[in-house]
mmCIF file as gemmi writes it, N, C-alpha and C atoms, coordinates in Angstrom:
data_model
loop_
_atom_site.group_PDB
_atom_site.id
_atom_site.type_symbol
_atom_site.label_atom_id
_atom_site.label_alt_id
_atom_site.label_comp_id
_atom_site.label_asym_id
_atom_site.label_entity_id
_atom_site.label_seq_id
_atom_site.pdbx_PDB_ins_code
_atom_site.Cartn_x
_atom_site.Cartn_y
_atom_site.Cartn_z
_atom_site.occupancy
_atom_site.B_iso_or_equiv
_atom_site.pdbx_formal_charge
_atom_site.auth_seq_id
_atom_site.auth_asym_id
_atom_site.pdbx_PDB_model_num
ATOM 1 N N . MET Axp A 1 ? 26.561 13.36 -16.801 1 0 ? 1 A 1
ATOM 2 C CA . MET Axp A 1 ? 27.262 14.415 -16.112 1 0 ? 1 A 1
ATOM 3 C C . MET Axp A 1 ? 26.569 14.632 -14.77 1 0 ? 1 A 1
ATOM 4 N N . SER Axp A 2 ? 27.29 14.466 -13.694 1 0 ? 2 A 1
ATOM 5 C CA . SER Axp A 2 ? 26.732 14.601 -12.352 1 0 ? 2 A 1
ATOM 6 C C . SER Axp A 2 ? 27.11 15.946 -11.765 1 0 ? 2 A 1
ATOM 7 N N . ASN Axp A 3 ? 26.148 16.534 -11.085 1 0 ? 3 A 1
ATOM 8 C CA . ASN Axp A 3 ? 26.387 17.821 -10.432 1 0 ? 3 A 1
ATOM 9 C C . ASN Axp A 3 ? 26.123 17.625 -8.951 1 0 ? 3 A 1
ATOM 10 N N . ASN Axp A 4 ? 27.141 17.778 -8.126 1 0 ? 4 A 1
ATOM 11 C CA . ASN Axp A 4 ? 27.013 17.509 -6.698 1 0 ? 4 A 1
ATOM 12 C C . ASN Axp A 4 ? 26.393 18.649 -5.907 1 0 ? 4 A 1
ATOM 13 N N . ARG Axp A 5 ? 26.213 19.804 -6.531 1 0 ? 5 A 1
ATOM 14 C CA . ARG Axp A 5 ? 25.597 20.926 -5.827 1 0 ? 5 A 1
ATOM 15 C C . ARG Axp A 5 ? 24.117 20.651 -5.642 1 0 ? 5 A 1
ATOM 16 N N . LYS Axp A 6 ? 23.631 20.914 -4.437 1 0 ? 6 A 1
ATOM 17 C CA . LYS Axp A 6 ? 22.21 20.75 -4.174 1 0 ? 6 A 1
ATOM 18 C C . LYS Axp A 6 ? 21.565 22.116 -4.202 1 0 ? 6 A 1
ATOM 19 N N . LEU Axp A 7 ? 20.597 22.266 -5.073 1 0 ? 7 A 1
ATOM 20 C CA . LEU Axp A 7 ? 19.901 23.539 -5.174 1 0 ? 7 A 1
ATOM 21 C C . LEU Axp A 7 ? 18.714 23.576 -4.226 1 0 ? 7 A 1
ATOM 22 N N . ILE Axp A 8 ? 18.186 22.402 -3.908 1 0 ? 8 A 1
ATOM 23 C CA . ILE Axp A 8 ? 17.061 22.289 -2.984 1 0 ? 8 A 1
ATOM 24 C C . ILE Axp A 8 ? 17.491 21.325 -1.879 1 0 ? 8 A 1
ATOM 25 N N . SER Axp A 9 ? 17.32 21.744 -0.632 1 0 ? 9 A 1
ATOM 26 C CA . SER Axp A 9 ? 17.692 20.855 0.469 1 0 ? 9 A 1
ATOM 27 C C . SER Axp A 9 ? 16.775 19.634 0.482 1 0 ? 9 A 1
ATOM 28 N N . ASN Axp A 10 ? 17.282 18.556 1.021 1 0 ? 10 A 1
ATOM 29 C CA . ASN Axp A 10 ? 16.47 17.34 1.115 1 0 ? 10 A 1
ATOM 30 C C . ASN Axp A 10 ? 15.207 17.584 1.925 1 0 ? 10 A 1
ATOM 31 N N . GLN Axp A 11 ? 15.329 18.37 2.981 1 0 ? 11 A 1
ATOM 32 C CA . GLN Axp A 11 ? 14.174 18.652 3.833 1 0 ? 11 A 1
ATOM 33 C C . GLN Axp A 11 ? 13.089 19.397 3.052 1 0 ? 11 A 1
ATOM 34 N N . LEU Axp A 12 ? 13.475 20.414 2.308 1 0 ? 12 A 1
ATOM 35 C CA . LEU Axp A 12 ? 12.505 21.181 1.527 1 0 ? 12 A 1
ATOM 36 C C . LEU Axp A 12 ? 11.886 20.305 0.448 1 0 ? 12 A 1
ATOM 37 N N . ARG Axp A 13 ? 12.707 19.515 -0.213 1 0 ? 13 A 1
ATOM 38 C CA . ARG Axp A 13 ? 12.199 18.635 -1.267 1 0 ? 13 A 1
ATOM 39 C C . ARG Axp A 13 ? 11.179 17.658 -0.703 1 0 ? 13 A 1
ATOM 40 N N . GLU Axp A 14 ? 11.466 17.091 0.473 1 0 ? 14 A 1
ATOM 41 C CA . GLU Axp A 14 ? 10.537 16.152 1.103 1 0 ? 14 A 1
ATOM 42 C C . GLU Axp A 14 ? 9.252 16.846 1.537 1 0 ? 14 A 1
ATOM 43 N N . GLU Axp A 15 ? 9.359 18.067 2.076 1 0 ? 15 A 1
ATOM 44 C CA . GLU Axp A 15 ? 8.164 18.815 2.483 1 0 ? 15 A 1
ATOM 45 C C . GLU Axp A 15 ? 7.267 19.106 1.287 1 0 ? 15 A 1
ATOM 46 N N . ILE Axp A 16 ? 7.861 19.506 0.176 1 0 ? 16 A 1
ATOM 47 C CA . ILE Axp A 16 ? 7.076 19.798 -1.021 1 0 ? 16 A 1
ATOM 48 C C . ILE Axp A 16 ? 6.473 18.51 -1.574 1 0 ? 16 A 1
ATOM 49 N N . ALA Axp A 17 ? 7.222 17.418 -1.552 1 0 ? 17 A 1
ATOM 50 C CA . ALA Axp A 17 ? 6.698 16.132 -2.027 1 0 ? 17 A 1
ATOM 51 C C . ALA Axp A 17 ? 5.492 15.706 -1.195 1 0 ? 17 A 1
ATOM 52 N N . LYS Axp A 18 ? 5.559 15.945 0.114 1 0 ? 18 A 1
ATOM 53 C CA . LYS Axp A 18 ? 4.409 15.635 0.972 1 0 ? 18 A 1
ATOM 54 C C . LYS Axp A 18 ? 3.219 16.489 0.58 1 0 ? 18 A 1
ATOM 55 N N . GLU Axp A 19 ? 3.473 17.782 0.342 1 0 ? 19 A 1
ATOM 56 C CA . GLU Axp A 19 ? 2.406 18.704 -0.041 1 0 ? 19 A 1
ATOM 57 C C . GLU Axp A 19 ? 1.764 18.295 -1.367 1 0 ? 19 A 1
ATOM 58 N N . LEU Axp A 20 ? 2.579 17.792 -2.297 1 0 ? 20 A 1
ATOM 59 C CA . LEU Axp A 20 ? 2.079 17.383 -3.604 1 0 ? 20 A 1
ATOM 60 C C . LEU Axp A 20 ? 1.544 15.951 -3.607 1 0 ? 20 A 1
ATOM 61 N N . GLY Axp A 21 ? 1.696 15.253 -2.487 1 0 ? 21 A 1
ATOM 62 C CA . GLY Axp A 21 ? 1.156 13.903 -2.364 1 0 ? 21 A 1
ATOM 63 C C . GLY Axp A 21 ? 1.984 12.803 -2.999 1 0 ? 21 A 1
ATOM 64 N N . VAL Axp A 22 ? 3.28 13.019 -3.207 1 0 ? 22 A 1
ATOM 65 C CA . VAL Axp A 22 ? 4.124 11.991 -3.824 1 0 ? 22 A 1
ATOM 66 C C . VAL Axp A 22 ? 5.181 11.437 -2.864 1 0 ? 22 A 1
ATOM 67 N N . TYR Axp A 23 ? 5.208 11.939 -1.643 1 0 ? 23 A 1
ATOM 68 C CA . TYR Axp A 23 ? 6.245 11.515 -0.705 1 0 ? 23 A 1
ATOM 69 C C . TYR Axp A 23 ? 6.14 10.021 -0.391 1 0 ? 23 A 1
ATOM 70 N N . ASP Axp A 24 ? 4.924 9.501 -0.273 1 0 ? 24 A 1
ATOM 71 C CA . ASP Axp A 24 ? 4.765 8.073 0.011 1 0 ? 24 A 1
ATOM 72 C C . ASP Axp A 24 ? 5.352 7.223 -1.106 1 0 ? 24 A 1
ATOM 73 N N . GLN Axp A 25 ? 5.204 7.664 -2.344 1 0 ? 25 A 1
ATOM 74 C CA . GLN Axp A 25 ? 5.776 6.943 -3.482 1 0 ? 25 A 1
ATOM 75 C C . GLN Axp A 25 ? 7.296 6.929 -3.39 1 0 ? 25 A 1
ATOM 76 N N . VAL Axp A 26 ? 7.875 8.064 -3.019 1 0 ? 26 A 1
ATOM 77 C CA . VAL Axp A 26 ? 9.334 8.16 -2.89 1 0 ? 26 A 1
ATOM 78 C C . VAL Axp A 26 ? 9.822 7.191 -1.823 1 0 ? 26 A 1
ATOM 79 N N . LYS Axp A 27 ? 9.157 7.18 -0.674 1 0 ? 27 A 1
ATOM 80 C CA . LYS Axp A 27 ? 9.554 6.286 0.416 1 0 ? 27 A 1
ATOM 81 C C . LYS Axp A 27 ? 9.364 4.83 0.029 1 0 ? 27 A 1
ATOM 82 N N . GLN Axp A 28 ? 8.249 4.513 -0.633 1 0 ? 28 A 1
ATOM 83 C CA . GLN Axp A 28 ? 7.954 3.14 -1.018 1 0 ? 28 A 1
ATOM 84 C C . GLN Axp A 28 ? 8.979 2.624 -2.033 1 0 ? 28 A 1
ATOM 85 N N . ASP Axp A 29 ? 9.343 3.477 -2.985 1 0 ? 29 A 1
ATOM 86 C CA . ASP Axp A 29 ? 10.276 3.075 -4.038 1 0 ? 29 A 1
ATOM 87 C C . ASP Axp A 29 ? 11.739 3.164 -3.599 1 0 ? 29 A 1
ATOM 88 N N . GLY Axp A 30 ? 11.976 3.782 -2.45 1 0 ? 30 A 1
ATOM 89 C CA . GLY Axp A 30 ? 13.337 3.879 -1.941 1 0 ? 30 A 1
ATOM 90 C C . GLY Axp A 30 ? 14.163 4.988 -2.564 1 0 ? 30 A 1
ATOM 91 N N . GLY Axp A 31 ? 13.526 5.947 -3.179 1 0 ? 31 A 1
ATOM 92 C CA . GLY Axp A 31 ? 14.269 7.064 -3.758 1 0 ? 31 A 1
ATOM 93 C C . GLY Axp A 31 ? 13.459 7.806 -4.793 1 0 ? 31 A 1
ATOM 94 N N . TRP Axp A 32 ? 14.124 8.731 -5.444 1 0 ? 32 A 1
ATOM 95 C CA . TRP Axp A 32 ? 13.461 9.622 -6.387 1 0 ? 32 A 1
ATOM 96 C C . TRP Axp A 32 ? 13.48 9.09 -7.812 1 0 ? 32 A 1
ATOM 97 N N . GLY Axp A 33 ? 14.107 7.966 -8.05 1 0 ? 33 A 1
ATOM 98 C CA . GLY Axp A 33 ? 14.286 7.442 -9.408 1 0 ? 33 A 1
ATOM 99 C C . GLY Axp A 33 ? 13.007 7.167 -10.177 1 0 ? 33 A 1
ATOM 100 N N . ASN Axp A 34 ? 11.928 6.79 -9.51 1 0 ? 34 A 1
ATOM 101 C CA . ASN Axp A 34 ? 10.687 6.455 -10.194 1 0 ? 34 A 1
ATOM 102 C C . ASN Axp A 34 ? 9.653 7.576 -10.159 1 0 ? 34 A 1
ATOM 103 N N . VAL Axp A 35 ? 10.029 8.729 -9.649 1 0 ? 35 A 1
ATOM 104 C CA . VAL Axp A 35 ? 9.111 9.866 -9.616 1 0 ? 35 A 1
ATOM 105 C C . VAL Axp A 35 ? 9.096 10.485 -11.016 1 0 ? 35 A 1
ATOM 106 N N . PRO Axp A 36 ? 7.912 10.678 -11.592 1 0 ? 36 A 1
ATOM 107 C CA . PRO Axp A 36 ? 7.841 11.235 -12.95 1 0 ? 36 A 1
ATOM 108 C C . PRO Axp A 36 ? 8.491 12.615 -13.046 1 0 ? 36 A 1
ATOM 109 N N . SER Axp A 37 ? 9.045 12.909 -14.206 1 0 ? 37 A 1
ATOM 110 C CA . SER Axp A 37 ? 9.726 14.186 -14.393 1 0 ? 37 A 1
ATOM 111 C C . SER Axp A 37 ? 8.771 15.364 -14.217 1 0 ? 37 A 1
ATOM 112 N N . LYS Axp A 38 ? 7.51 15.187 -14.577 1 0 ? 38 A 1
ATOM 113 C CA . LYS Axp A 38 ? 6.532 16.263 -14.39 1 0 ? 38 A 1
ATOM 114 C C . LYS Axp A 38 ? 6.395 16.596 -12.903 1 0 ? 38 A 1
ATOM 115 N N . THR Axp A 39 ? 6.374 15.567 -12.071 1 0 ? 39 A 1
ATOM 116 C CA . THR Axp A 39 ? 6.268 15.777 -10.63 1 0 ? 39 A 1
ATOM 117 C C . THR Axp A 39 ? 7.522 16.468 -10.11 1 0 ? 39 A 1
ATOM 118 N N . CYS Axp A 40 ? 8.686 16.055 -10.582 1 0 ? 40 A 1
ATOM 119 C CA . CYS Axp A 40 ? 9.929 16.713 -10.174 1 0 ? 40 A 1
ATOM 120 C C . CYS Axp A 40 ? 9.919 18.177 -10.593 1 0 ? 40 A 1
ATOM 121 N N . GLY Axp A 41 ? 9.393 18.459 -11.775 1 0 ? 41 A 1
ATOM 122 C CA . GLY Axp A 41 ? 9.265 19.837 -12.228 1 0 ? 41 A 1
ATOM 123 C C . GLY Axp A 41 ? 8.334 20.639 -11.338 1 0 ? 41 A 1
ATOM 124 N N . ASN Axp A 42 ? 7.256 20.007 -10.873 1 0 ? 42 A 1
ATOM 125 C CA . ASN Axp A 42 ? 6.332 20.672 -9.957 1 0 ? 42 A 1
ATOM 126 C C . ASN Axp A 42 ? 7.012 20.986 -8.626 1 0 ? 42 A 1
ATOM 127 N N . ILE Axp A 43 ? 7.867 20.082 -8.176 1 0 ? 43 A 1
ATOM 128 C CA . ILE Axp A 43 ? 8.61 20.31 -6.934 1 0 ? 43 A 1
ATOM 129 C C . ILE Axp A 43 ? 9.542 21.509 -7.094 1 0 ? 43 A 1
ATOM 130 N N . VAL Axp A 44 ? 10.237 21.572 -8.223 1 0 ? 44 A 1
ATOM 131 C CA . VAL Axp A 44 ? 11.146 22.693 -8.482 1 0 ? 44 A 1
ATOM 132 C C . VAL Axp A 44 ? 10.354 24 -8.572 1 0 ? 44 A 1
ATOM 133 N N . SER Axp A 45 ? 9.22 23.973 -9.26 1 0 ? 45 A 1
ATOM 134 C CA . SER Axp A 45 ? 8.397 25.185 -9.379 1 0 ? 45 A 1
ATOM 135 C C . SER Axp A 45 ? 7.939 25.678 -8.018 1 0 ? 45 A 1
ATOM 136 N N . LYS Axp A 46 ? 7.533 24.755 -7.166 1 0 ? 46 A 1
ATOM 137 C CA . LYS Axp A 46 ? 7.087 25.124 -5.821 1 0 ? 46 A 1
ATOM 138 C C . LYS Axp A 46 ? 8.253 25.695 -5.015 1 0 ? 46 A 1
ATOM 139 N N . ALA Axp A 47 ? 9.441 25.106 -5.15 1 0 ? 47 A 1
ATOM 140 C CA . ALA Axp A 47 ? 10.617 25.611 -4.435 1 0 ? 47 A 1
ATOM 141 C C . ALA Axp A 47 ? 10.963 27.025 -4.893 1 0 ? 47 A 1
ATOM 142 N N . ILE Axp A 48 ? 10.839 27.294 -6.188 1 0 ? 48 A 1
ATOM 143 C CA . ILE Axp A 48 ? 11.103 28.632 -6.707 1 0 ? 48 A 1
ATOM 144 C C . ILE Axp A 48 ? 10.081 29.613 -6.15 1 0 ? 48 A 1
ATOM 145 N N . GLU Axp A 49 ? 8.828 29.197 -6.1 1 0 ? 49 A 1
ATOM 146 C CA . GLU Axp A 49 ? 7.772 30.048 -5.535 1 0 ? 49 A 1
ATOM 147 C C . GLU Axp A 49 ? 8.077 30.393 -4.075 1 0 ? 49 A 1
ATOM 148 N N . ILE Axp A 50 ? 8.503 29.407 -3.296 1 0 ? 50 A 1
ATOM 149 C CA . ILE Axp A 50 ? 8.848 29.623 -1.888 1 0 ? 50 A 1
ATOM 150 C C . ILE Axp A 50 ? 10.032 30.582 -1.776 1 0 ? 50 A 1
ATOM 151 N N . ALA Axp A 51 ? 11.048 30.394 -2.622 1 0 ? 51 A 1
ATOM 152 C CA . ALA Axp A 51 ? 12.229 31.263 -2.583 1 0 ? 51 A 1
ATOM 153 C C . ALA Axp A 51 ? 11.869 32.696 -2.956 1 0 ? 51 A 1
ATOM 154 N N . ASN Axp A 52 ? 11.004 32.856 -3.953 1 0 ? 52 A 1
ATOM 155 C CA . ASN Axp A 52 ? 10.586 34.204 -4.346 1 0 ? 52 A 1
ATOM 156 C C . ASN Axp A 52 ? 9.823 34.894 -3.222 1 0 ? 52 A 1
ATOM 157 N N . ARG Axp A 53 ? 8.954 34.17 -2.549 1 0 ? 53 A 1
ATOM 158 C CA . ARG Axp A 53 ? 8.214 34.747 -1.42 1 0 ? 53 A 1
ATOM 159 C C . ARG Axp A 53 ? 9.166 35.162 -0.315 1 0 ? 53 A 1
ATOM 160 N N . ALA Axp A 54 ? 10.156 34.314 -0.028 1 0 ? 54 A 1
ATOM 161 C CA . ALA Axp A 54 ? 11.124 34.607 1.026 1 0 ? 54 A 1
ATOM 162 C C . ALA Axp A 54 ? 11.939 35.86 0.669 1 0 ? 54 A 1
ATOM 163 N N . ALA Axp A 55 ? 12.292 35.996 -0.606 1 0 ? 55 A 1
ATOM 164 C CA . ALA Axp A 55 ? 13.067 37.155 -1.049 1 0 ? 55 A 1
ATOM 165 C C . ALA Axp A 55 ? 12.241 38.44 -0.94 1 0 ? 55 A 1
ATOM 166 N N . GLN Axp A 56 ? 10.959 38.351 -1.211 1 0 ? 56 A 1
ATOM 167 C CA . GLN Axp A 56 ? 10.094 39.523 -1.13 1 0 ? 56 A 1
ATOM 168 C C . GLN Axp A 56 ? 9.871 39.945 0.324 1 0 ? 56 A 1
ATOM 169 N N . ASN Axp A 57 ? 9.881 38.982 1.228 1 0 ? 57 A 1
ATOM 170 C CA . ASN Axp A 57 ? 9.625 39.273 2.642 1 0 ? 57 A 1
ATOM 171 C C . ASN Axp A 57 ? 10.871 39.729 3.389 1 0 ? 57 A 1
ATOM 172 N N . SER Axp A 58 ? 12.03 39.663 2.765 1 0 ? 58 A 1
ATOM 173 C CA . SER Axp A 58 ? 13.253 40.042 3.477 1 0 ? 58 A 1
ATOM 174 C C . SER Axp A 58 ? 13.681 41.448 3.161 1 0 ? 58 A 1
């Protein structure tokens, strides 16, 4: 089942991947397919943290 809605922009996802040190792997492999699910979960957690901070500051 595919969901076309993007919850995290590509730019934010790439910035967080760089921060977590996995962006080079994504670029080398040509996509997100080989990124471990734990790492993807860490990216989502970081995005939620950023969104919560933004909501508190507004």
